[in-house]
N, C-alpha and C positions, 0 to 999 in steps of 0.2 A: 487357107484351111489346112492344107498339107503341111505347110511350114509350122503352123501352130501345133499340129499333131506331133511332128517330129520333135519340136522343142519340148512339148509336154512329156514325150516318152523319154527324152534324155534327162529330164529333171527328176524322174521317179527314183533312179538309184541315188541321185544326189540328196533328195529329200529323205530317203531311208537312212543314208549315211549321216546326215546332219542330226538325226534324232538319237536320243540316248539309247533307246531300245535297239535301234539299228546298229549302233556301235557295239553294244553288248552282244548282239547276235553274231556280228562278224568275229568278235573275240571268241565266242562259244564255238562256232563252226571251225575257225582256224585252229583253235586249241584242240579240238577233237581230231583234226587231221594230223596235228603234231603228235598227239597221244598214240594214234595208230602207228605212226612211224616209229615212235619210241619202243612200242611193244615188239615190232618186227626187228628193230635194231638190237634190242636186248637179247632176243632169241638168237640172232646171228652172232652176237658177242659170246654167248655161252658155248659156241662151237670150239672156243679156245681150249675147253676142257677135254676135247677129243683129239688134240694134237695138231701139229702144224699142217699135216696133209689135209685133214678135214677142214680146218679153218681157211687155208689158202685156196682150196678147191671151191669153197663157198664164195669167197671173195671174187674168184675168177668167174664163177657162174653168174654172179650179179651183172658182170660186164657183158654177158651173152644173152640176157633175157630179151625175148622178142625176135631173135635172129631166126630166119633170114629176112623177115619182114622189116625189122629195124636193123640199122647198122650197129657195129660193135660199139658198146658203151652208150648208145643212144638212150636206152631205158634209164640208165643212171643219171644222165643229164636232164632228162624229162622229170625224173623224180626230184632231183636237186632244185630245179627251177620251180616246181610246184611247192616244194617245202619252203623255199626262199620266199615265195609269194605269201604263204601262210604265216611265216615268221614276221614279215614286214606288216601285213595286215593286222596281225595280233598286237605287235608293238605300237603301231600308229593308233589303233583303236584304244589301247590301254593308256597311251599318253594323252590323247584327247579327252578321254573320260576323266582322267586325273585332273586335267586343267578345268573341265566343267565342274568337277567336285570342289576344287579350290575357289572357283569363281562364285559358286553358290554359297560358300562360307568364307567371305573375305576377312571376317574378324574371328579369331580363335575363341573357342569357348573358354570361359573362366574356369570351369571345372569339367574334367573329362573322366569318363568311366571306362574301365577296361572291360568292355563287354565282348570284344572280338577276340578271336584266338590269336596265338602267336603267328600262325601261318597267314592270317588275314592282315595283321599289322605289318608283316614283312613282305607282303606280296610284291610291292613295287621294287624294293631292294633285291628281292629274289629274281625278278625279271631282269634287272641290270646285271646281276651276277651271271645269270644264264646267257645273256647276250654276249658278255665278255668271254664266257666259257666256249661258246660256239666258235668264236674267232680263234681261240687257242686250239680247240679240237681240230679245226680245219688245218691250221698250221702244223699241228702235231702229227695227226694220223692220215691226213689227205695229201698235203704237199710235202710233209717231212721237214719243213723249214726249221722247226724248233725241236726236231727229233734226230740229232746227228748220228745216233747209233742205229737208226732204223734202216730197213732194206727196202728199196723201191719195189712196189708190187707184191711184197710179202707181208700179208696182214698179221700173221701170227708173230713174226719176228718184230714187227713194229710195236705190237701191243706189249710184248715182253720188254722191249727196249724202253718204252715209256714208263712202265710201272716198275722198272728196276731203279728208278731215281726217286729220291724222297720228295722232290718238288712236284713231280708228276703225280704221285699218289695224293699229296696234299691238295693240289688243284682239283683233281677229279673227285675226291671224296667230299670236299667242301661244296663243289658244284652239284654233286648228286644229292646231298642233303637238302640243298636249296631246291633242287628239282622235285624231290619228294614232297616238300611242303607246298610247292607251287601246284603240283598235280592234285594234291588232296583238296586244296581250296578251289582250284580252277575247275576241276571236274564237277564238284558240287555246284559251283556257280553256273557252269554251262548247262547243267540239267535244269536248274531253276529258270534260267533265261529262256531255254527252249520249251518251257511249259511242261516238263515231264515230272516235276515234283508234285507231291500232295502230302497231306497229313498222314495218310496211311502208309505211304512209301518212303517218307523222309528218313526214318531210322535205317531202313535197308539201303537207301541211296547213300547216306553218310558212311555206313559200314563198307559199302562197295568202293566209294572214293578212297577211304583209308586203306582198304586192302590193296587196291590197284597201286596206290602210291608206295606202300610198303614192299609189294612184290617187285615193282620196277626198281626201286632204290636198292633192295637186296640183290637183285639180279645183276645190276650194273656194278655195285660195289664188290660183288664176289670176285670179279676179274682182277682188280688191283690187289685185293687181299690174297688171292691165289698166287699171284706172282711174288708178292712180298714174302709169303710163307714157303715158297719153293714148290708148291703143288703144281704150278705151271712154270716151266723154265725152258 
């Protein structure tokens, strides 16, 4: 009896994961976690407009959060691992939902109607672009591997070094446009998946998703633009 109970309890998460709604819920929750991270990350990036002392002090403060209860940089690593788990869960759920969708429609329709928005039609490619961008971003501003003119431990100098190159600006701006489209559609989908949408709230929720996407895109893009134009140097 005890064995059967343990087996049954272990199967509940598996049953939830195997269902379409379970995968969509994982996508929604992990997406919201990443959205909260992006908001705080954008606000931190905007400190570049207050000069190197402000930006570098903020970067150093992140490494000391939780001290003395936590060791130096422990908070950052906990946050990184949590974010990595959210990214992996989001990507795996998206891939498996895509496979289920293809399996349900093995034969392409003879006629297709463009009822979906551009953001919806490019959601999958946007996810691929963002996944590749995350790798570049880490190699650029975390490890400094592809940022030869950066300074280890100096956030402001590294940002300026990155956006002083044409390819750095192109990579980031293209990725940020993809991010904005992804957020707009993803936030709307998450709200619907979690059962928060309704006929009376749909217009406001769509406007909110669009506004959040625009604000985040504009906030992130403002940094490379500021470096390109000499506002930040």
